[in-house]
N, C-alpha and C positions, 0 to 999 in steps of 0.2 A: 438370930443365927443365918450365914451361910451356905446354903443349899450351894451345891455343888453340881446335881446332877440338873436342877432348874437352870441356871447360872451357864451351862455348857450351853443350850438351845440359841445360847442370845449368843454366839460368837459370830464375829461376822467372818465371812472369804473375805480376808484382805489381810496386806501385811502390816509385821510386826512383834513389841517385847510384850511378855508376860510374866508375872512372880505369881512363884509358888511361898507359899506364908504358910508356918505352923499354926497350931491352937494360941501362941503367943503373942501370933502377928507381924513376927519376925521373917526375914525374907530367908528363907533357904535354895532356893534355883532362879537364875533366871535363865531364860533362853527367849532366842530369835525362832519367826519365822515368818515365810511366805504364804502361809494362810494361818493365819490363830487358828479357826477353827475346825481344818483340820489337825494341825499339832497338838493343841491343849487336849482334846478327846483321847490321841493316843493315848493319853497318860492311864486316863482309867479303862479302859479294856483289861482285856485277859491278861491276869501276872504272867501267870506260867509264859508269855513274848516278850516280858524283860525281863534283862538283867539284872542280877541280885539290887547291881546298886541302885535299879530306875526302881526297884519294887521297894525298897528301905524308901530312898524319896518317898516316894509316892503315899505311904502309910501313916506320913508325918504332917501330910498337907491336907491342912485344916479349911482351906479356903484360895484361890489365886484372882488375879490383876490383871488384864490386860492394859496395855500401852497404844494408840490404832500411828502407822507411822506411810506417808506416800511412797516409798519403796523399800524390799529387802536389803536394799546398802544404808538405807537412815534407820531402821533396825537392827542392823550387821552395829552402828556407829552410840546407841543409843544405849544398845545389849552390855557391848564393851564398857556407857557409863555409869549401866548400874549396878554391874559386876563388880566396879573400882568402890563404889559409896558404900553399896552393903557387905563386899566381901560374902558371899552365900558359901556356904560348906559345904554345898553340894556342884559347886563350879570347880572344880578342884583345877584343873587345869589351868583357869586365868584367875587364882587366888590371889595369888604377887604379883604384882606389880613390875618386875623382870622377867618377866615371860613377854612382856607385848616388845615389843622392838619397835627401833629407829632408824630412819637414815639418814647418815652425816654424812657428808661433805667434809673432807681434811683441810680444809683452810688454810690451817696450821702447820702445815707441810708445802714445798716448794712446789712439788708437783701434787694435787689435789688430786685426793681419787672420793669415788662414790663409796661405799661401805656400808654393811648391813653392822646396829650395833644395839645392845639394852643395855649403855649408861652412859646418861649426857652429864657430863664433863665439862668444865668451864677451862675450857682447855684455846677456844681459837676456831672451832668446828661450827658448823653451820647440818643445824639439827632439826627432823621434820619429824611427827609425828606425835606422839607412839600412835600403832600402828595393830591390828587386830588380828588380819591375816600376814602371815608370819612369810605362807608362799608368798603372795606379791609380791613382797618387801623382796623377798629371794628374785625375783621377775622382773624388777622393778631398774634393783642395784646390777644384774647383767644385762639385761635390757642399754637402760645408762651409757655405762658400760661398752657397752658394742659397738654402739652406735653411733657416738664419738670417739671412739678410739682412745678412752683416761688410764692412765696406771692404773692397772692393777696388782704391783707388787707392794710390800712392804716398806722396802727400800727407800734410805732417807738419804742417802749422798752416795754417790758417784765415783769411786776412785779412776784413775785412768787407765782404760785397758780394760775397765770393768764388762762384762762378756753380756749381754741380752738374753733375755728371759723366752719363752716359746710362745707367749706369746704377742713378740716382737717379731717372730721369723715367720708365723700368720698372718700378719697385716692386721693384729688384735692389737697395737698396740706401737704407738707413733718412732718411741724411742728414745726418753728426755736419753736417756739410761747415757746413751753413744751419740748423745749432739746431733740428737734425725729433728729436731724439732725449737721454737723458737720457744719461751716461757708466754711472747704474748698468742702465740696462734696456739697454745693448748689454752691461757687460761680466758680464751674463746668461745672453746669447745667448753670447757668447765660453768660457765657463766651458761651455757644452754641448759647444762642440764639442772643447773641452777633454778630457772625458768619455769623446768613440765615440772618443776616438785613445789616452786609455789602455787601452781596452777593453769600456766599460760602452755597447752597440749599444742595450739595449732602450729606454732611456729614449729614442734619435733615431727609431724601427721605434716605439714607442707613440705620441709627438707627430708622425711623420710617417701612422699609421693616422688618429688622432685627425682629422686635417685632409682626410683623404681621405673618412673619412665624415661631415664637412661639408660637402661640396663636393656630396659625391653627395648628402644631401638636400634641396640649394638648387637642385639640379639642373643643375651647373652640373659635367660629365660628362668636360670634356674638360682640366679644373681632376684630377680626381680619379684620372682614368688617368695626369698629368703624376708624380701623390702615389704613388704604386701601382707609378710603376714605378723611385721615388725608393727605394722599401723593398725592390723584388730589387737596386738595384745597394748597396745598402747593409747586405745578408745576405753580398751578392760582397764588400764594403769588411773586414767584418767578421771574417773566418772569414780574410783576409792580417795585418791589424791583427793579429787576437788570436794567429796563429804569430808573427810577428815580437818583439810587448813579452813575447812567453816567451820566445825565446830570442837578448833583450836580460835580462831580467829572468835568467838561465840562468848568462850570463857573467859578470856581475854578482856573483849568487853563486856562482860559481867563484871571481871574484877574494874574493871575503870569505870564503870557508874557506882559501884557501891561504892566507890574516894566520891565520887561526883554529888552525892544525894548527899554526904555528910554537910551539915549546915557548916558553914563557911564565910566569912567577913569577904570572903573574893569573888560570890554567886552575882552580884550586883555587876561588877566590872566585867563579868564572862556577857551580859546582855547588853556592854555596853562593846565591848569589842564584836560583839557580831554584829547590834545594828552600826555603828560603825564605818561596819566591812564594808557591810552589803547592799545601804540604804545608797550609795554613790552610785548604781550597778541599776536602783527602783529608780532610781530620780528623783524622789521625796521620801520624808518621812510615812508613815501608819499613822493613818489621824488617829489622835487623842486616845487612848485605854487598849490600843488593836494591837496587837504582838505583829512581829516581821515577820513572815511566812514566806517561808526560802523550799522548795523542795527538791532532789534532784535522781533522776533517771536511767540506772543503771540495767542493761541486756548483760544474761548467761548460759550458755548451753554447754553440752558437750558433743563434742569431737561436731557443731552444724547441726546438731538434733535438739528435740526438745526444751527450745528455747523462752522465757520467763525472762518478764522484765521488772523491775524492781522499783516505788518509789517510798523512801524517805524523806522526810516532814519537819524541819529542827524552825519554832518557833521562839525566840529570841535567844536563842542559842539553846532553846533545851532541846533535843530529839523527842519528835512525840513519836512515841514508837505505839500507842492507840490507831493513829494518821495512820503507819505506813498499809502499804495497799502491796501486791504481786498479782501478776495479771502475768496470764498462759497467752505467750503469741498466735493466734487461729490462722492468721492470712499468710504471712510470709514463708518462704522451704526455703533451708538453709541457713549460711549462719549469715546474715546481711542486718547487721545494727541496726544501721541504720534507716532504716525501712519499720521492723520490729520495735522502735523507740518510738517511731510518729505510729504508728498501730498502737501502743502503750498509752502517749500522748491524750490520741487524739480519743482516748476512749474514757481518758481522763477529766479532760474537762468539757466532752460530751454529759458526760453524769453528774459535774458539778453545775454545770447552763444548769441542767433539768433536778436543782436543787438535794442529790442525792441525799441526805444528809452523812453519812461517808464519805460526802469529797467536797464538802465546802468547811471555809472559803476557797476560794480559787486563791492561786501563789501569787502577790511578789515579784517572787522572782525563778525563775527556771533556770535546775544545771542542769546541761546533762553531759552521762561519761561520753569523751570524745572532743573533736578539734570542728574543724568550722564547717564539715559536712552533716554534722552530728545537731549542730545549730543554725547550719541555712536551716535541714530538714524540718527541726521543730517551730522554727520562726516562718514557714509553709503553714504546719498545721494552727500555728498560733494564727496566721493572719486569715486564712480559710474561714477561720471561728469567728475572725472580726471583736480579735481581744486583743488589749491592748497591757499584754505582760513580756519583758522581757527575758533573754536568751542569754546563757551564758556557760560554753564549755569546760572539759576540767582534761586537760590535756594531758599525758605521761608522756615521758621518756620510755627510750627501748629498753632499759630493767622495768616498767610497770609502774611506774612511779612517780607518782602526780609533782608537774614540773610544769605548768603557767594557766593561769585561763586567759580564755578564749570571748574576748565579749568586741558587738561590733568594727568585727573584722581586724579588730588589736589584738596584740598578743603579752599580757602581762605578767610579766614570771615570778613564782608563786617567792622563789628569797630575797628578792629585796622589796617585796609589796607583804608589811609584816602582820597587815591582821589575815592577807589572804594563805599566807606561808599555815599558817594558825588554824585557818579553817574546811579551807580545800579539802586540803588529805585530810581531816576524820569524816566531814562528809562521804568521799569518798569508798571511803573505808564503810563505811556503814551502809551505802547504798550495795561495796558488793558482799558486804554477810548479808 
């Protein structure tokens, strides 16, 4: 029998999610906490301090379960997922999926806008979400519209002598309604907003910093302070968007894996495709009975801080999730991806050479997220450790999409090499996930 009092004593002082259950084991409430120890204990203190709704819920709690997370933000995302899964009756405010807002870029319109919506339609628009924090969504919509001077009105057609709205007159809209901006110029601004929503906050922050310094040098300090505040908000929103995008990618990946795990006659052709694509880069086929092992490395961080490296492993075309590793970067200050990649690769190879069970065997091929600079940096690490492992780089275009493979100072476009076109985007996406 579950002893609530005894289990309260074992609660960790760490962020996470808690699930309250009734005597039948049904989840009746899901909540998040910065400190599970403090938050869960509050439910079982003096009832006089609780409102009627909480007292009613507590009277039905027969047991609870906790799930630890690495941060409060991750707890928020997990809470959202579990509420949607269990639909607990005491989570009144989050019972209906319609309460979760999305951010929509109205690409179905001639002059796209960034708007908040609670409905996802097949209308040609680009949707991001769902998000659990409606206030943050409102802030993101207002921020992107302000930074990139995007159209805010719903008007789709502008007849001759059309009178522009207040946003145009106060400088918050470029005025497509009166022909003051070309569609090409406007679309560049929209693309920057989309890049941010996809997780690329660096360009937005760099753009804002440039504007801030420009205004400061012109002694327009009030305007410079406005951009400074924008930067603070962008960093906060970037964290929220990064976690939500990560969760969305995980959901898509799980669905994809579920499909791939179904036995089909095509699984052998997948292995053949993988081997035939990468053996030419390795220089030779692996020994009899040994699979071809390719490892890819990527770095992620939020606004230049908290850098984390990811190592993903593919053997004969199969993603070996048990072999994945994550590295917290210790020796690099700021957003130096190249140095961070070097630290991660050195630590991985060192442990492999020491025959650490979690890091053997060594890879047949190393793929770095990036171009020539990242490849050269990795090759220096491999050479310093007296290893003979080929290194290639997975380069992206301006829209953060897989573009080419960099190998031995030559660039191989993915769109002209079928094998690379199939495998590089998948491996790259797995590393980012």
